[in-house]
N, C-alpha and C positions, 0 to 999 in steps of 0.2 A: 564644514559643509553647509551649503545651504541651498534651499530649492523652494519653488512656488507651487503650492497647490490650489487647485480650483474644481468646482463642480464637474463631474464627468461630461454632463451634456452640454455645459458651457465650454468645456475644453473641445469638444468635437467641433462645435461653431468656430471658437478660437484659432484651430488648426485650419480649418477651412478659409477664415476671414483674414488672420494675421499674414502679411506679406511674408515674414521669415518666422518659423519658429525653429526651436532646436530639439531635435528629437533623438533618443537615444536607443538604438535597437540591437536585440541580444539573441543571438542564433545559437541554440543547442547544438549537441553533437549529431543528432540526427539530421538536423537542416543542413550540416556541412558535412554528412557522411561519407559523399562522394563527391568528384568533381563536376559532375551536373548538377548537383544540389548547390554546391558552392558557386556555379556560375547563376543559379536562381536567386541567392542569397545578394550577389552583386547586381542583378537586373533590379530585384525589389530596392536596394540601396539607392541605385542611380534615379530610380522612377520618384523615389521620395525626395530626393537632391531637386530634380527638375521640376517637381511641382512647388518648389520654390522655399524649401527648409534646408537648414544646415543638419548633418547627419553623422553620427559617431554610432559605429557599429562595435558589438562586442562579440567575440567569437570563442565558443568551447572548442576543445580537441574533436577531431573526427570521431564519429561513434564506435567505440571499443578501442580506441588508440590508448587511452591512459591505463586500461587493463593490460594491454599488451606491454606498457612500459614498465608498470609495476611488477609484471611476471618477469619480465628480463631483469628486474632488480633483484627478485627474489631468487632466480636461478644464480644470480652472482653471487650472491650472501644469504645464507639463512636468515639473519636478522639485518637487514640492510640498516645502515645510518638514516637516520630522519632527515637530516640535512641534505644527503645526497639523494635521498627519495624525492625530496623535493626539486631538486635541481633536474633530475631526470624528467618527473612528471609535467613540469613546467614547459616542456619543449612541445607537447602536443599541440598546446594553444599557439604556440610560435608560429608552427607549420601550419596551422588552420589561418592566421591572421595573415601571413604573408601571401598564402594561396589566395586568399580573399581579396586581397589588394592587386594581386596579379589579374585576379578574373574582373575585377572593376575596370582595370587598365584595357583588358582584352573587348570589355563591352563597352568600350568608350567614354569612360569615366575617368577621374583622377582620385588617387587614394594614397594613403602613407599607413604602414602597418606600424604599432606602436607596441612594446613590450611594459611588463609592469614598473620595470627601473626606469624607463624612459618616460612614464608618466608621472612617475615618482608616487606609486600606490605605496606608503609607508605601513607596515605592518608590525604586530610584535613577533617575538621569535619562536612562537610555537609551532615549530615543522608540522606540516602536513595538516594542520587545523588553525593555521594563523587568524588573527581578527584584524582588520583595517584600522590604522589609528588615525591616518590623514591620506588626503589626495590633493596633489597640486595640479589643478588642471589647466594651467597655462599652456601646456604643450597641446593639448586637444583643442583648446580655444583658438590658438594661433593657426593649428593646422585646419580647423574648417573655415577660419578666417580666410584663407588662401584659396579657398573654393574647394579645397579637398575633402573627401570622405576618410575621416578618421577611422583606422580599423584596430581595434585594441584588444590583445590576448587577455582573455578572462582569466579568473582561478588563480591569478599569481601577485606577488608584489614583493617588497625587499624589507628586511629589517634593518634595525640602527647600524648594523655591521655591514650592510651592503649584501647579506646573504639572500639567495632567492627563497620565497617562503609560497606556499600554496595555502589555499581557504578551504581546503575539505570538499566533500561531495558536493556538486550543486554550487560550487563557489562562484561561477560564472554569472549566475543569477546575482549574488550580492556584488560582484564588480560591477554590472551593470546599473543597479540602482544606487549604489554608493557614487559612482562617475555621474549618474544624473543629478543627484543631489550636490555634487561639488561643482558641477559647472551651470546650475540652475536650469537644467533642463525642461522642457514644457510637459513632456511626457517620456515615459519609458516603456517600449514595446518589447514584451519576453516572447520570442517566436519557439515554440516548440512542436511535438509532435501531435498535440491535441489541440482543438479548436476553441479551449475555453476553459472555465472552471464550471463544473457540473453539478448539480444537487447531491449526487453521489455518484460511485462508480458505475459507469454505464455497462461494463462488462458483468456485473454482478445484477444490476437493476435496469431492465430494459426502459422503463419508464422516466429514468434519469433525465433531465434537460438543462441546458447550458443556461447559466446566470449571467444577466445582462450587466449587473452592479453588485458589488460584494464591499463589505467595509474592510478596512485592515485589520481590524481585532478580530472578525469573523474568518478571514482568510488564514490569520495568525492560528487561531484554534483549530481549523481544519488541517493547515500543514502540521500542526504539533501531533495530532490526531491520525495520521496516516495519509490524508491526502499529498499526492507527490506532485502537484503541478508547479508549484513554487517551493524554492528553498526557504526555512523559516527564519534564517537572517536575512534573507532579501525584503522579507514583508516587514521585518523590525525595523531597517532601517527606511524603507519607505514610509513606513507609519510616524518614524521620529521626524523626517524631513518633509512630510506630504508630498512625495513624489506619485503623481498618478501613474498607475502600471496598467498597462493593456496586455493581457495574455490571449495569445492567438497562434494561429498556425501558419507556418510558412508556406504550405502546400495550396493554399487558397486565399482569396482576398476578402473572404467573409470576416466581418467584425466579430471579437471575441469578448472577453470579460474584463470590464474596468475595476480595479480594486482602487477604490477612492476612501475619502474621509468619510464620517459618519453625516448622513443626512437625514433628514426628518422623514422622507417617505420610506426608507429603508428601515426605519424603527417599526414599520407597519408590519413588517414580516416576521411573524413568531420564530419560525424554523427557516433557516436558510440552505441548510444541508447535513447530511447524513455522512458519518465517516467511521471507518473500522481500521483496527491496527492488530495485526497478528504478530507482533514483534515482542510481545511480552509475556513474562511467565511467573506463575503465581507460587510463592513461598508461604507456608503457614507453620509456624513455631507452635507447637502444642504444649497445653497445660504450664504456660510460663507463670512463675510464683508472682502473685498479683500483690506488689509493693512498689512504692514509690522509686523512680529511678529505673526501673526494669525496661520501658518503653525507649526511655533516654540512651540507655546503654545500648539497644538493639539499632537504633538509627544513627547513635554517635561514631559507633564503630564502622557502620556502612559509610557514612558520610566522609570519615577519616580516609578511607580507600577509594573515595571518588565514584562511590555506586550510588547513581540515580534511582531514587524509587518512585513509582507513582502513586497507585492506589493503596490505601492503607486500611483495615479494619481491625478493631478489636473488640471481642465478645467472650461472654461468660463460657469458662470451659466446664466440660462435664466431671473434671477434678475439682474439689473443694479448695477455695482459696486460691484458685488459678485462674489464668485468662488464656484463651489464644490469641495469637497476633500475625495477621495476614497482611501482605504486602506484594506489589508485583514489582518485577527489575526486567530490564530489557535481558530477551533470550541470549543474546550475544554474550552478555556480562555472565550468564548463569554458570557456565563451567569454572570460569575464574572465581567466582565467590562463593562456590558452594563449600569450600575448606573454611572460608571465613564464615559462613553461616552456621556451620558444623560449630565453630568455636565460640560464636555468640550463643547458642543454643546451650553450651554447658554453662557459660557465664551466667545465664539468667535462668539456669535450673530448667529449661524445658523438657519434656519427656520425649520429645521427637520431633523431626522435621519433617513436612510433605511438600514436594514439588508436583506442579502441573504446568506442563507446556503445550497441553491441548485446549487452550482459551483463546479468545479473542475479546477486544475491547471495543465495543459499539458506542458512537457519540451522536447527539443531536447538537446543533449549533445555531444560534441565531440572536441577532441584537433586541429583538423583540420580548425575549425571555424576561427582561429587565423589569417589564411594566405589565407582563400577562402571569397570572395565577393558573395553578394546575397544569403546568407543561410538564412536570416530572410523573405526577399521578397519570397522564396520558401516555406518557413512555412506558410506565410499567405495567398499564392496562393492554396497551398494543403487545409488549412481548409477554404477558400472561397470557393473552388470547390465543398464542401459536404455541403454548404450552413450554415456554422458555425461561428457564430458572436463571434468576439473577445473583451470581455469586459475589459481587462487590459493587460500589457506586460510590463516584466522585462528581464533584460539582465546582463551577464556577458563576460567575455573574451571567455568561451567555453560553454556558455549556453544562451538559449532563452526560456522563459516560457510565455505562454498565460493563461489568465483566462476565461473560458466558460462555458456554463450551462452544468450541469452534466450530463444531458440526453444525451450528445453528447460524453461521454468520449470514449466508445469502438470505435466509429466511427471515433474520432480524432485520437485515439492511432493508429488504422490500416491504416488510410491515411497517417500519418506522418512517421510511419514505413516502409511502402511498398513505399510510395512516395520518400523516400530518399534511397531506394535500401538496406534497412536492411534486406529484405528477402532472399538476394543473397549473398553468401560467395565472 
């Protein structure tokens, strides 16, 4: 796959001045949730084509359709086969693609719907969570070359054996960005039910504001820390192939947020956004024998069972010659891994295990952290000023995360957001 990447402002000028630009537009489930909304998508795609551009549209299943299909599968079988789950789940996008193509015809345009196997989106064979290996963009390029709008079903592909595969939740975002990279598109527009990326969740913090431009790295961190605007893998692909991504709403013509490569002006912003994630649980192994190999045993056994661990803290226990080991796992994994953790506790001679699901991870993200000192201290001061105790801390080059009691979520987010001046332009 290949893609061209340019400055966001230059791209805006480029799209206005270049006679023909190749634009990929992705519409989520809310945007195609009803026939009226599908007609709105059709009109948008036609308007972009009439402005002189080649257009490729990627569609998700209609809102709620994938859940309906999976519910049917679980009615038919208590533990449905993963291959068959993908076969049924992929039909949601097939319906959306055909309906969108029909609506484009009805609105006076010309379109052709294409499925994953017709585009030749090749994936591995990890059913329900497949990863794209290659994309043959020939069919798409030929379609738009004939003056048609190519409408591609997102979320799906085929493996080497020709089986239908799906890319996991939010996979249509990944489809769109990967296709944009494969065909050398000038931009990938992600249309969703929000009008861009915000400095934090507006539902939690009323002073949150829309970000005009954000780097791939910052967006990747925010997505991994709980922001749900873009799927993580789609950002990874965009960053790898330098695909400019424009996140915007399909319900207005207002500009959204450009996700672009690193620019000097963006480094001047110390903190770009605040994220929070309520999806983690804290595990504490008490009074582990403090000897070489104990920690390796704990996390080696968790890794062997594909249990992802996030924050880790090791501190001195009240018991002599022992240490307490604290870490977080996804809440959705906790029931499954409790027997394993109890086994590990016995292996490392821990005196007990404590679990806490009433926690939240709050994080600040910003490219400017690389060159500005004192950001962590300021974050801790802001939380302390609100009487919020920090249970654990983790950092990366452009991110600082703190684990706190979940009852402080809104207070912490607002304190950090406004304390770092994100309420001001």
